[in-house]
Short mmCIF file of the C-alpha atoms (twelve columns), coordinates in Angstrom:
data_MODEL
# 
_entry.id   MODEL 
# 
loop_
_atom_site.group_PDB 
_atom_site.id 
_atom_site.type_symbol 
_atom_site.label_atom_id 
_atom_site.label_alt_id 
_atom_site.label_comp_id 
_atom_site.label_asym_id 
_atom_site.label_seq_id 
_atom_site.Cartn_x 
_atom_site.Cartn_y 
_atom_site.Cartn_z 
_atom_site.pdbx_PDB_model_num 
ATOM 1  C CA . UNK A 1  -2.647  20.816  25.490  1 
ATOM 2  C CA . UNK A 2  -5.869  22.130  24.023  1 
ATOM 3  C CA . UNK A 3  -7.801  20.295  21.339  1 
ATOM 4  C CA . UNK A 4  -6.769  22.902  18.750  1 
ATOM 5  C CA . UNK A 5  -3.079  22.538  19.704  1 
ATOM 6  C CA . UNK A 6  -3.375  18.753  19.544  1 
ATOM 7  C CA . UNK A 7  -4.991  18.855  16.108  1 
ATOM 8  C CA . UNK A 8  -2.330  21.296  14.882  1 
ATOM 9  C CA . UNK A 9  0.441   19.032  16.200  1 
ATOM 10 C CA . UNK A 10 -1.076  15.970  14.535  1 
ATOM 11 C CA . UNK A 11 -1.547  17.849  11.258  1 
ATOM 12 C CA . UNK A 12 2.078   19.043  11.357  1 
ATOM 13 C CA . UNK A 13 3.299   15.496  12.005  1 
ATOM 14 C CA . UNK A 14 1.246   14.109  9.135   1 
ATOM 15 C CA . UNK A 15 2.504   16.849  6.804   1 
ATOM 16 C CA . UNK A 16 6.173   16.288  7.645   1 
ATOM 17 C CA . UNK A 17 6.041   12.481  7.712   1 
ATOM 18 C CA . UNK A 18 3.760   12.090  4.715   1 
ATOM 19 C CA . UNK A 19 1.423   9.738   6.567   1 
ATOM 20 C CA . UNK A 20 -2.114  9.806   5.213   1 
ATOM 21 C CA . UNK A 21 -3.748  6.814   6.881   1 
ATOM 22 C CA . UNK A 22 -2.952  3.859   9.075   1 
ATOM 23 C CA . UNK A 23 -1.690  1.066   6.775   1 
ATOM 24 C CA . UNK A 24 -3.196  -1.631  8.995   1 
ATOM 25 C CA . UNK A 25 -6.675  -0.457  8.011   1 
ATOM 26 C CA . UNK A 26 -6.173  -2.044  4.605   1 
ATOM 27 C CA . UNK A 27 -3.811  -4.855  5.569   1 
ATOM 28 C CA . UNK A 28 -5.546  -6.816  8.312   1 
ATOM 29 C CA . UNK A 29 -9.099  -7.920  8.979   1 
ATOM 30 C CA . UNK A 30 -11.085 -5.393  10.937  1 
ATOM 31 C CA . UNK A 31 -14.518 -5.009  12.429  1 
ATOM 32 C CA . UNK A 32 -14.675 -1.431  11.232  1 
ATOM 33 C CA . UNK A 33 -16.280 -0.409  7.977   1 
ATOM 34 C CA . UNK A 34 -13.566 0.542   5.506   1 
ATOM 35 C CA . UNK A 35 -14.530 3.102   2.899   1 
ATOM 36 C CA . UNK A 36 -14.859 1.819   -0.649  1 
ATOM 37 C CA . UNK A 37 -12.284 4.376   -1.816  1 
ATOM 38 C CA . UNK A 38 -9.712  2.943   0.613   1 
ATOM 39 C CA . UNK A 39 -10.500 -0.619  -0.465  1 
ATOM 40 C CA . UNK A 40 -10.151 0.385   -4.122  1 
ATOM 41 C CA . UNK A 41 -6.852  2.146   -3.398  1 
ATOM 42 C CA . UNK A 42 -5.568  -0.975  -1.637  1 
ATOM 43 C CA . UNK A 43 -6.628  -3.198  -4.553  1 
ATOM 44 C CA . UNK A 44 -4.794  -0.855  -6.943  1 
ATOM 45 C CA . UNK A 45 -1.717  -0.953  -4.706  1 
ATOM 46 C CA . UNK A 46 -1.733  -4.764  -4.570  1 
ATOM 47 C CA . UNK A 47 -2.183  -4.986  -8.345  1 
ATOM 48 C CA . UNK A 48 0.728   -2.597  -8.926  1 
ATOM 49 C CA . UNK A 49 2.949   -4.556  -6.527  1 
ATOM 50 C CA . UNK A 50 2.051   -7.832  -8.256  1 
ATOM 51 C CA . UNK A 51 2.710   -6.330  -11.696 1 
ATOM 52 C CA . UNK A 52 6.103   -5.045  -10.532 1 
ATOM 53 C CA . UNK A 53 6.946   -8.456  -9.052  1 
ATOM 54 C CA . UNK A 54 5.942   -10.234 -12.271 1 
ATOM 55 C CA . UNK A 55 7.959   -7.799  -14.396 1 
ATOM 56 C CA . UNK A 56 11.007  -8.255  -12.177 1 
ATOM 57 C CA . UNK A 57 10.653  -12.048 -12.435 1 
ATOM 58 C CA . UNK A 58 10.250  -11.829 -16.216 1 
ATOM 59 C CA . UNK A 59 13.380  -9.695  -16.512 1 
ATOM 60 C CA . UNK A 60 15.352  -12.097 -14.339 1 
ATOM 61 C CA . UNK A 61 14.168  -15.069 -16.395 1 
ATOM 62 C CA . UNK A 62 15.208  -13.319 -19.600 1 
ATOM 63 C CA . UNK A 63 18.610  -12.536 -18.138 1 
ATOM 64 C CA . UNK A 64 19.123  -16.129 -17.076 1 
ATOM 65 C CA . UNK A 65 17.286  -17.551 -20.109 1 
ATOM 66 C CA . UNK A 66 15.102  -19.744 -17.957 1 
ATOM 67 C CA . UNK A 67 11.795  -21.231 -18.972 1 
ATOM 68 C CA . UNK A 68 8.881   -19.202 -17.622 1 
ATOM 69 C CA . UNK A 69 7.384   -20.390 -14.368 1 
ATOM 70 C CA . UNK A 70 3.750   -21.477 -14.367 1 
ATOM 71 C CA . UNK A 71 1.310   -18.806 -13.159 1 
ATOM 72 C CA . UNK A 72 0.511   -18.845 -9.477  1 
# 
């Protein structure tokens, strides 16, 4: 397989699977230098996940009429 064929195959895989980057780059410690844009994107992702978790907890508490839990 030539380099051009390999790159075309990888590009086709990424297009069909929707993969844009290795998730472990942002999830585990690394010795590599991670671009600031990737770190910012990961921080945004974590913040969105936390906000969704808090909203889900708030909704559940309202449904069950429980006292709010202290912040973590």
